[in-house]
C-alpha positions in Angstrom: -19.9 -21.1 36.7 -17.7 -22.7 34.1 -15.6 -20.3 31.9 -17.2 -21.6 28.7 -20.7 -21.0 30.0 -19.7 -17.6 31.3 -18.3 -16.5 27.9 -21.3 -17.9 26.1 -23.8 -16.0 28.2 -21.9 -12.7 28.3 -20.3 -12.5 24.8 -23.3 -10.8 23.2 -23.1 -7.9 25.7 -19.3 -7.5 25.1 -19.8 -7.5 21.4 -22.5 -4.8 21.7 -20.2 -2.8 23.9 -17.4 -3.0 21.4 -19.8 -1.7 18.7 -20.8 1.2 20.8 -17.2 2.0 21.7 -16.2 2.0 18.0 -18.9 4.5 17.3 -18.0 6.7 20.2 -14.3 6.6 19.2 -15.1 7.5 15.6 -17.7 10.2 16.2 -17.3 11.2 19.8 -19.6 10.4 22.7 -21.7 13.5 22.1 -22.6 12.3 18.6 -24.2 9.1 19.7 -28.0 8.8 20.2 -29.1 9.3 23.8 -30.3 5.7 24.0 -26.9 4.4 22.8 -25.1 6.6 25.4 -27.4 5.1 28.1 -26.8 1.6 26.9 -23.0 2.2 26.8 -23.1 3.3 30.4 -25.1 0.2 31.4 -22.7 -2.1 29.5 -19.7 -0.5 31.1 -21.0 -1.3 34.6 -21.8 -4.8 33.3 -18.4 -5.5 31.9 -16.8 -4.1 35.1 -18.7 -6.8 37.1 -17.7 -9.4 34.5 -14.0 -8.5 34.9 -14.2 -8.8 38.7 -16.0 -12.1 38.4 -13.5 -13.5 35.9 -10.6 -12.4 38.1 -12.2 -13.9 41.2 -12.7 -17.3 39.5 -9.1 -17.2 38.1 -10.3 -17.6 34.6 -8.0 -17.8 31.6 -5.5 -14.8 31.6 -6.4 -14.1 27.9 -10.0 -13.7 28.8 -9.2 -11.5 31.8 -6.8 -9.4 29.7 -9.6 -8.9 27.1 -12.1 -7.8 29.7 -9.6 -5.5 31.2 -8.9 -3.8 27.9 -12.6 -3.6 27.2 -13.3 -2.0 30.6 -10.5 0.5 30.1 -11.9 1.6 26.7 -15.4 1.9 28.2 -14.0 3.9 31.1 -12.2 6.3 28.7 -15.4 6.7 26.6 -17.7 7.3 29.5 -15.5 9.6 31.6 -12.6 11.0 29.6 -14.8 11.3 26.5 -17.5 13.2 28.3 -15.0 15.8 29.5 -12.9 15.9 26.3 -12.1 19.5 25.3 -12.7 21.2 22.0 -9.1 20.9 20.8 -9.0 17.2 21.7 -12.3 16.5 19.8 -10.8 18.3 16.7 -7.6 16.3 17.0 -9.6 13.1 17.3 -11.7 14.0 14.3 -8.7 14.4 12.0 -6.6 11.7 13.6 -9.2 8.9 13.5 -12.8 9.8 12.8 -12.5 11.2 9.3 -10.0 8.7 7.9 -12.0 5.8 9.4 -15.2 7.1 7.8 -13.5 7.3 4.5 -12.5 3.7 4.9 -16.0 2.7 6.0 -17.5 4.6 3.1 -15.2 3.1 0.5 -18.0 1.6 -1.6 -19.9 4.8 -2.4 -16.6 6.7 -2.7 -15.3 3.9 -5.1 -18.5 4.2 -7.2 -17.8 8.0 -7.4 -14.3 7.4 -8.5 -15.4 4.9 -11.1 -18.0 7.2 -12.6 -15.6 10.2 -12.7 -12.6 8.3 -14.1 -14.9 6.4 -16.6 -16.3 9.7 -17.9 -12.8 11.2 -18.1 -11.3 8.2 -19.9 -14.2 8.1 -22.4 -13.9 11.8 -23.1 -10.2 11.6 -23.6 -10.4 8.6 -25.9 -13.2 10.1 -28.1 -11.7 13.6 -28.4 -8.2 12.3 -28.9 -9.3 10.1 -31.8 -11.9 12.5 -33.2 -11.4 16.2 -32.1 -14.8 17.2 -33.4 -16.4 15.1 -30.6 -15.4 17.9 -28.3 -18.4 19.9 -29.6 -20.7 17.1 -28.4 -19.1 16.3 -25.1 -17.9 19.7 -23.8 -19.4 23.1 -23.1 -18.8 25.5 -26.1 -16.8 28.0 -24.0 -14.2 25.3 -23.3 -13.5 24.6 -27.0 -11.0 27.0 -28.5 -7.7 26.8 -30.3 -4.9 26.1 -28.0 -1.6 27.9 -28.6 0.0 27.8 -25.2 0.1 25.6 -22.1 -2.5 25.5 -19.4 -0.2 27.0 -16.8 0.5 30.2 -18.8 -3.1 30.4 -19.9 -4.7 29.8 -16.5 -2.4 31.3 -13.9 -0.4 34.1 -15.4 -3.3 36.5 -16.2 -5.2 35.6 -13.0 -2.1 35.9 -10.9 -1.5 39.4 -12.2 -5.1 40.4 -11.7 -5.8 38.8 -8.2 -2.6 38.0 -6.4 -2.0 34.8 -4.5 -4.1 35.3 -1.3 -7.2 36.5 -3.2 -6.9 33.8 -5.7 -6.6 31.1 -3.0 -9.8 32.4 -1.4 -11.7 32.4 -4.7 -10.5 28.9 -5.6 -11.4 27.6 -2.1 -14.9 29.1 -2.3 -15.5 27.6 -5.8 -14.2 24.1 -4.9 -16.2 24.0 -1.6 -19.3 25.0 -3.6 -18.7 22.1 -6.1 -18.1 19.6 -3.3 -21.2 20.8 -1.4 -23.5 20.4 -4.5 -22.1 16.9 -5.0 -22.9 16.1 -1.4 -26.3 17.8 -1.4 -27.2 16.0 -4.6 -27.8 12.9 -2.5 -31.3 14.2 -1.6 -32.2 14.0 -5.4 -31.6 10.2 -5.1 -28.1 10.8 -6.2 -29.1 12.1 -9.7 -27.4 15.5 -9.3 -24.3 13.9 -7.7 -23.9 11.5 -10.6 -24.5 14.3 -13.1 -21.7 16.4 -11.5 -19.3 13.5 -11.5 -19.9 12.7 -15.1 -19.8 16.3 -16.2 -16.6 17.1 -14.5 -15.0 13.9 -15.6 -15.9 14.7 -19.2 -14.4 18.2 -18.9 -11.2 16.9 -17.4 -10.7 14.1 -19.9 -11.7 16.4 -22.8 -9.3 19.2 -21.7 -6.5 16.7 -21.3 -7.0 15.4 -24.8 -7.1 18.9 -26.4 -3.9 20.0 -24.6 -2.2 16.8 -25.3 -3.0 17.0 -29.0 -1.8 20.6 -29.1 1.6 19.5 -27.6 1.0 20.7 -24.1 0.0 17.5 -22.4 2.9 17.4 -19.9 2.3 21.0 -18.9 -1.4 20.2 -18.5 -0.8 17.5 -15.9 2.1 19.4 -14.2 -0.3 22.3 -13.8 -3.1 20.2 -12.3 -1.0 17.8 -10.2 0.2 20.1 -7.3 -3.4 20.9 -6.1 -5.5 18.6 -8.2 -4.7 15.3 -6.5 -6.1 16.5 -3.2 -8.8 18.5 -4.9 -10.2 15.7 -7.0 -9.9 13.2 -4.1 -12.0 15.6 -2.0 -14.7 15.9 -4.7 -14.9 12.1 -4.9 -15.3 11.8 -1.2 -18.0 14.5 -1.2 -19.8 12.7 -4.0 -19.5 9.5 -2.0 -21.2 11.3 0.9 -24.0 12.3 -1.5 -24.4 8.7 -2.6 -24.5 7.6 1.1 -27.6 9.8 1.6 -29.1 8.5 -1.6 -28.5 4.9 -0.3 -30.4 5.8 2.9 -33.4 6.8 0.9 -33.3 4.0 -1.7 -31.9 1.0 0.2 -32.6 1.4 4.0 -32.1 -2.3 4.5 -33.5 -3.6 7.9 -33.9 0.0 9.2 -36.8 2.3 8.8 -36.1 4.7 6.0 -36.1 7.6 8.4 -33.5 5.9 10.6 -31.4 4.9 7.7 -31.3 8.4 6.4 -30.4 9.8 9.8 -27.6 7.2 10.2 -26.2 7.9 6.7 -26.5 11.6 7.1 -24.4 11.6 10.2 -21.7 9.6 8.3 -21.9 11.9 5.3 -21.6 14.9 7.6 -18.2 13.5 8.9 -17.1 13.2 5.3 -18.1 16.6 4.1 -16.4 18.3 7.1 -13.2 16.5 6.2 -13.6 17.4 2.6 -13.9 21.1 3.4 -10.6 20.9 5.2 -9.0 19.1 2.2 -10.2 21.8 -0.1 -8.7 24.5 2.1 -5.3 22.8 1.7 -5.8 22.3 -2.1 -6.8 26.0 -2.5 -3.8 27.2 -0.6 -1.5 25.2 -2.9 -3.4 26.4 -5.9 -3.2 30.0 -4.8 0.4 30.0 -3.7 2.4 27.2 -5.3 0.7 26.3 -8.6 0.9 29.8 -10.1 4.7 29.9 -9.7 6.7 29.3 -12.9 8.5 26.2 -11.6 9.7 23.5 -14.1 7.3 20.8 -15.0 9.3 18.2 -13.2 9.1 20.1 -9.9 5.4 20.6 -10.2 4.9 16.9 -11.0 7.1 15.8 -8.0 5.2 18.2 -5.8 1.9 16.6 -6.9 3.3 13.1 -6.2 4.4 14.2 -2.8 0.8 15.4 -2.0 -0.5 12.0 -3.1 1.9 10.2 -0.9 1.2 12.4 2.1 -2.5 12.0 1.7 -2.2 8.2 1.4 0.0 8.0 4.5 -2.5 10.2 6.4 -5.4 7.8 5.7 -3.3 4.7 6.4 -2.2 6.2 9.7 -5.7 7.2 10.7 -7.1 3.7 10.0 -4.1 2.1 11.7 -4.6 4.2 14.8 -8.2 3.0 15.0 -7.1 -0.6 14.6 -4.6 -0.3 17.4 -7.3 0.9 19.8 -9.8 -1.8 18.9 -9.3 -5.0 20.9 -10.4 -8.3 19.4 -12.6 -10.7 21.3 -11.0 -13.9 22.6 
C-alpha cells in the first residue's frame, strides 16, 4: 500500500484518537463516557497496528515518529491513566485540566467579564458625575457619608471582633456562596447569572466612585487588590460556567439538548471546582494579609503579584497541554 493511500485511509481514525486523548488528558479517563473509553481502547489497538505497518514498509520517518508519539500517548491514557492514584489526579487537575478548561471556555468567561466590567464602569461614571445616581443604582444600605478609607472601615472593626482565622473562614464561605449562585444560575437560562454579574458590577463601580470622590480612592483599590484580583476572577469564571450550562439549554447545536447539557455541565463542573480552590486562596489572603495596616503601595504591589502569579499559572497549564499534544503530519 502506498504511503499516501495509507495516510488517507487511516487519518480519520488518528484524528478521532487525538480528540479522545485530549479529553482523557483534560478530565481523566474515568470522566469519559463508557462508549468513548471503549472506542479509545479500540483505536489504541488500531494505531499500534498502523505503527507496526508503517515501520515494516519503511514509510517516511516523520509519519513513523507521529504514530509512535500517538501510540505512546494512547498507552499512557489506557494503562497509566487507569491506575492513576488520587494525588496524581489532583495534580493533573490543577496542572492542566482546570487551566485548559478556562482557555476552552474563554467565550462565556469573556462575556461574564464584559457584563461585570461594563456595569462597574457605567456605575462609576454615573455616580462620579452625579452622586445622587447612587440612590438609583445601589442598595440603600451602601449609601452613607464616607469619612474614612475602606481599609479602616471594613477591616479594623471586623478584625478586632473576629480575628484572622475566623474572618478567613467567613469570607471563604460567603464568596463560595456567591460563585455557586452565579454557576447555578445557568439553569435559569443564565438570567440569575447575568443579574448577579450586573448587580455586583454596579456595587463595585459605585463604591469606587463614592470612595474616590471622598478622597479615599487609592486606599479603596489598595484594600481590594490583594485578594480581589483572584476573587473577582474566580467569580467571572463561575459565571462563565453558569453561561455554559445556559448555552447547553439554549444552543445545543448539532447535539440533542440533553447531550449538550451533559457535556457543558461536565465542563462547568471542572470550572466550579477550580473556582472553589481560587476562593480558598483569596479568602486566606483576605483573612490574614488584607486586614494588616500595610502601606498602600505594599498592598497594591501584593495585588499586582497575585495577578502576575495567576496569569503565569494559566499560561503554564495551557503550555503544558500544548507540549503533550502532538500535531498530525
